[in-house]
C-alpha positions in Angstrom: -199.3 115.7 -82.8 -199.0 118.4 -80.1 -202.8 118.4 -79.8 -202.7 114.6 -79.0 -200.0 115.1 -76.5 -202.0 117.9 -74.8 -205.2 115.9 -74.9 -203.5 112.8 -73.5 -202.2 114.6 -70.4 -198.9 114.7 -68.6 -198.1 111.0 -69.1 -197.8 111.6 -72.8 -194.4 113.4 -72.2 -192.6 110.3 -70.9 -194.2 108.3 -73.7 -192.8 110.9 -76.2 -189.4 110.6 -74.5 -189.6 106.8 -74.8 -190.4 107.0 -78.5 -187.5 109.4 -79.1 -185.2 106.9 -77.2 -186.6 104.1 -79.4 -185.8 105.9 -82.6 -182.3 106.8 -81.4 -181.7 103.1 -80.5 -183.0 101.9 -83.8 -180.8 104.3 -85.8 -177.7 103.6 -83.7 -178.1 99.8 -84.1 -178.8 100.2 -87.8 -175.6 102.2 -88.2 -173.7 99.7 -86.1 -174.9 96.7 -88.3 -174.2 98.6 -91.5 -170.6 99.4 -90.4 -169.9 95.9 -89.1 -169.2 92.8 -91.1 -171.7 90.0 -91.1 -171.1 86.7 -89.5 -168.3 84.9 -91.5 -164.5 85.1 -91.9 -164.4 88.9 -92.5 -166.4 89.5 -89.3 -164.1 87.2 -87.4 -161.0 88.9 -88.8 -162.3 92.4 -87.9 -163.3 91.3 -84.4 -160.0 89.6 -83.8 -158.1 92.7 -84.9 -160.3 95.0 -82.8 -160.2 92.9 -79.6 -157.0 90.9 -79.7 -154.6 92.9 -81.8 -151.4 90.9 -82.3 -152.1 88.4 -79.5 -152.2 84.7 -80.6 -155.5 83.0 -80.8 -156.0 80.3 -78.2 -159.1 79.1 -76.2 -158.8 81.9 -73.6 -158.3 84.7 -76.1 -161.1 83.3 -78.2 -163.5 83.5 -75.3 -162.3 87.1 -74.6 -162.9 88.0 -78.2 -166.4 86.4 -78.2 -167.4 88.1 -75.0 -166.1 91.5 -76.1 -167.8 91.3 -79.5 -171.0 90.1 -77.9 -171.1 93.1 -75.6 -170.6 95.4 -78.6 -173.3 93.7 -80.7 -175.8 93.5 -77.8 -175.4 97.2 -76.7 -178.8 98.8 -76.3 -180.8 95.6 -76.5 -181.8 95.7 -72.9 -183.1 99.3 -73.5 -185.5 97.9 -76.1 -186.9 95.5 -73.5 -187.3 98.3 -70.9 -189.2 100.4 -73.4 -191.5 97.5 -74.5 -192.4 96.9 -70.8 -192.7 100.5 -69.6 -194.6 102.1 -72.5 -197.8 100.2 -72.1 -197.7 100.6 -68.4 -197.3 104.4 -68.8 -200.2 104.4 -71.2 -202.5 102.6 -68.8 -201.4 104.9 -66.0 -202.4 107.9 -68.2 -205.7 106.3 -68.9 -206.4 105.5 -65.2 -205.5 109.1 -64.3 -207.8 110.4 -67.0 -210.7 108.3 -65.9 -210.2 109.3 -62.3 -210.3 112.9 -63.4 -213.4 112.4 -65.5 -215.3 110.6 -62.7 -214.1 113.3 -60.3 -215.6 115.9 -62.5 -218.8 113.9 -62.8 -219.2 113.5 -59.0 -218.4 117.2 -58.4 -221.5 118.2 -60.5 -224.7 116.2 -60.2 -226.1 117.6 -63.4 -223.0 117.1 -65.6 -223.6 115.8 -69.1 -222.5 112.1 -69.4 -221.3 112.8 -73.0 -218.7 115.2 -71.6 -217.4 112.4 -69.3 -217.3 109.9 -72.1 -215.3 112.5 -74.1 -212.9 112.7 -71.2 -212.5 109.0 -71.1 -211.9 108.8 -74.8 -209.2 111.4 -74.4 -207.7 109.4 -71.5 -207.5 106.3 -73.8 -205.1 108.2 -76.0 -202.3 107.4 -73.6 -203.0 103.7 -73.8 -202.9 103.9 -77.6 -199.7 105.9 -77.5 -198.1 103.4 -75.0 -198.9 100.5 -77.3 -197.6 102.3 -80.3 -194.3 103.1 -78.6 -194.0 99.5 -77.3 -194.6 98.1 -80.8 -192.0 100.5 -82.2 -189.5 99.0 -79.8 -190.6 95.4 -79.9 -189.9 94.5 -83.5 -186.5 96.2 -84.0 -185.4 94.9 -80.6 -186.2 91.3 -81.5 -184.5 91.8 -84.9 -181.3 93.2 -83.4 -181.2 90.5 -80.7 -181.5 87.8 -83.3 -178.9 89.4 -85.4 -176.5 89.7 -82.5 -177.1 86.0 -81.6 -176.4 84.9 -85.2 -173.3 87.0 -85.3 -172.1 85.4 -82.0 -172.7 81.9 -83.3 -170.9 82.7 -86.5 -167.9 84.1 -84.7 -167.7 81.2 -82.4 -167.9 78.7 -85.2 -165.2 80.5 -87.2 -163.0 80.8 -84.1 -163.4 77.1 -83.2 -162.5 76.2 -86.8 -159.4 78.4 -86.7 -158.3 76.8 -83.4 -158.6 73.4 -84.9 -156.8 74.2 -88.2 -153.5 76.0 -87.6 
């Protein structure tokens, strides 16, 4: 792996950092969802205890509870979106920089072997591949966790409305 990073050039380091960030986010969100209750009555009871304590449930406190729980469930999701957008751009930047370097070397020597330049271009494409891999590593879990947070919010709201209507 270190050979790929070295061959891909300096842009590979930010891509490596983004992949580490992605893995951290995935594990943090997995642990969050394993620790928290699903979407039904138990989830509502835990959220109510956590956010409202002994305060009575009314429309205002329900909205407070829903907003607080939504922030908690959605933590880190914007980071997935940033990674999905930034990783391919960094990959393309690395490729462009590599191609510029390869053509610079070609123009510096009139008798340079074109195979050497094509090898340099192939190495530059490593950053595009790495950027796409990092983006895909963030894309799927990011969408899964967003959908899970939305389902939870809908379930909590449904349960809260039901409890407001039935004393």
